[in-house]
C-alpha positions as CSV (number, residue, x, y, z in Angstrom):
1,M,22.4,-14.7,32.8
2,K,20.5,-13.3,29.9
3,K,21.3,-9.8,28.6
4,M,20.4,-8.0,25.4
5,I,21.4,-4.7,23.9
6,V,19.4,-3.3,21.1
7,T,19.5,0.0,19.3
8,G,16.7,1.4,17.1
9,N,14.1,4.1,16.6
10,V,11.0,4.3,18.8
11,G,8.0,3.3,16.8
12,R,5.2,4.6,19.1
13,D,5.0,7.0,22.0
14,P,5.4,5.3,25.4
15,E,2.3,4.1,27.3
16,V,2.2,4.3,31.1
17,R,0.5,1.3,32.7
18,A,0.3,-0.2,36.2
19,D,0.6,-3.8,37.3
20,Q,-1.5,-5.6,39.9
21,S,0.5,-4.2,42.8
22,G,0.0,-0.6,41.5
23,S,3.6,-0.1,40.4
24,Q,3.9,1.9,37.2
25,F,5.8,0.8,34.1
26,V,6.1,2.2,30.6
27,T,5.9,0.3,27.3
28,F,6.9,1.2,23.8
29,S,8.3,-0.4,20.7
30,I,11.5,0.1,18.8
31,G,12.3,-0.8,15.2
32,V,15.7,-2.5,14.8
33,S,17.2,-2.6,11.3
34,V,18.4,-6.1,10.5
35,G,18.4,-6.2,6.7
36,T,20.8,-4.9,4.1
37,K,20.5,-1.9,1.9
38,Q,19.4,-4.2,-0.9
39,N,16.9,-6.1,1.3
40,P,15.9,-3.8,4.2
41,K,14.1,-5.4,7.1
42,T,13.0,-4.1,10.5
43,D,12.3,-6.2,13.5
44,W,10.0,-4.7,16.2
45,V,10.9,-5.2,19.8
46,E,8.6,-4.3,22.7
47,I,10.4,-2.4,25.5
48,S,9.2,-2.4,29.1
49,C,10.7,0.1,31.6
50,G,10.1,0.1,35.4
51,G,11.5,1.8,38.4
52,K,13.4,5.1,37.8
53,L,13.2,4.6,34.0
54,V,9.4,5.2,34.1
55,D,9.9,9.0,34.5
56,V,12.7,9.2,32.0
57,A,10.8,7.2,29.3
58,R,7.5,9.1,30.0
59,N,9.2,12.6,29.7
60,Y,11.9,12.1,27.0
61,V,11.1,9.1,24.8
62,K,9.0,10.1,21.8
63,K,8.2,8.4,18.5
64,G,11.3,8.6,16.2
65,T,13.9,8.9,19.1
66,K,16.9,6.7,18.5
67,V,17.7,4.8,21.7
68,L,19.9,2.1,23.0
69,I,18.2,-0.3,25.4
70,E,20.0,-2.8,27.7
71,G,18.0,-5.4,29.6
72,F,16.9,-9.0,29.7
73,P,14.9,-10.5,26.9
74,S,11.6,-12.5,27.0
75,V,10.0,-14.2,24.1
76,S,6.3,-15.1,24.0
77,A,4.5,-17.4,21.6
78,Y,0.8,-17.0,20.9
79,M,-1.9,-17.4,18.2
80,N,-2.6,-14.1,16.3
81,K,-6.0,-12.8,15.1
82,E,-5.8,-15.0,12.0
83,N,-5.3,-18.0,14.3
84,K,-1.7,-18.5,13.1
85,P,1.2,-19.0,15.4
86,A,3.2,-15.8,16.2
87,A,5.8,-14.7,18.6
88,S,6.9,-11.4,20.1
89,M,10.1,-10.3,21.9
90,R,10.1,-8.0,24.9
91,V,13.1,-6.5,26.6
92,Y,12.8,-5.5,30.2
93,A,15.1,-2.5,30.3
94,N,17.5,-1.7,33.1
95,N,19.4,0.9,31.0
96,L,18.2,3.5,28.5
97,E,20.5,5.7,26.5
98,F,19.5,8.4,23.9
99,L,21.4,8.2,20.6
100,S,19.8,11.2,18.9
101,R,19.7,14.8,20.0
102,K,16.4,16.4,20.8
103,E,16.3,18.4,17.6
104,D,17.4,15.3,15.6
105,E,14.5,13.0,16.4
106,T,13.6,11.8,13.0
107,P,13.6,8.0,12.4
108,S,16.5,6.6,10.4
109,N,17.3,3.1,9.2
110,D,20.6,4.3,7.7
111,Y,23.7,4.2,9.8
112,N,25.4,6.7,7.5
113,N,23.6,9.5,9.4
114,D,26.2,9.5,12.1
115,P,27.7,12.9,12.9
116,V,30.7,13.9,10.8
117,Y,33.5,15.6,12.6
118,T,36.0,17.7,10.7
119,L,39.4,18.6,12.0
120,P,40.3,22.3,12.1
121,E,42.7,23.4,9.4
122,I,46.3,24.1,10.6
123,S,48.1,26.8,8.9
124,S,51.9,27.0,8.9
125,S,51.7,30.3,10.8
126,N,50.3,28.7,13.9
127,A,51.9,25.3,13.8
128,E,55.4,24.1,13.9
129,V,56.3,21.7,11.1
130,S,59.0,19.3,11.9
131,S,60.1,16.0,10.5
132,L,59.4,13.0,12.7
133,K,61.8,10.1,13.1
134,S,60.6,6.6,13.9
135,D,62.1,7.0,17.4
136,D,59.8,10.0,18.0
137,I,56.6,7.9,17.7
138,P,55.6,6.3,21.0
139,F,54.0,3.2,19.6
């Protein structure tokens, strides 16, 4: 069994196509950050969605959207325009998850843009302060 999970930012808007049998599918690419901060690098992965994911990708996936794709990989080797050997990777998606909110659809190669959650302040007037003993902790 081959299975691949990739996360990245959509590099181009989805294109709707049809195969020989007339079934529609959607293709788009995502940029996956694989380098370091000192040596940033992006690998581009082609994504192909069929079935129920066609409508989801067509209506909600846009350039810059951060997504998680789960599917099976396929690698193709070919000769490019300069007649040099090249390869491409495609993932045939069977699961698509959105990792950015609609208003937050700007591309990011930095994982430090994760949401920051702050705990509410607890004042002594609305919280009971007690001393804990080691027997009080359940773990």
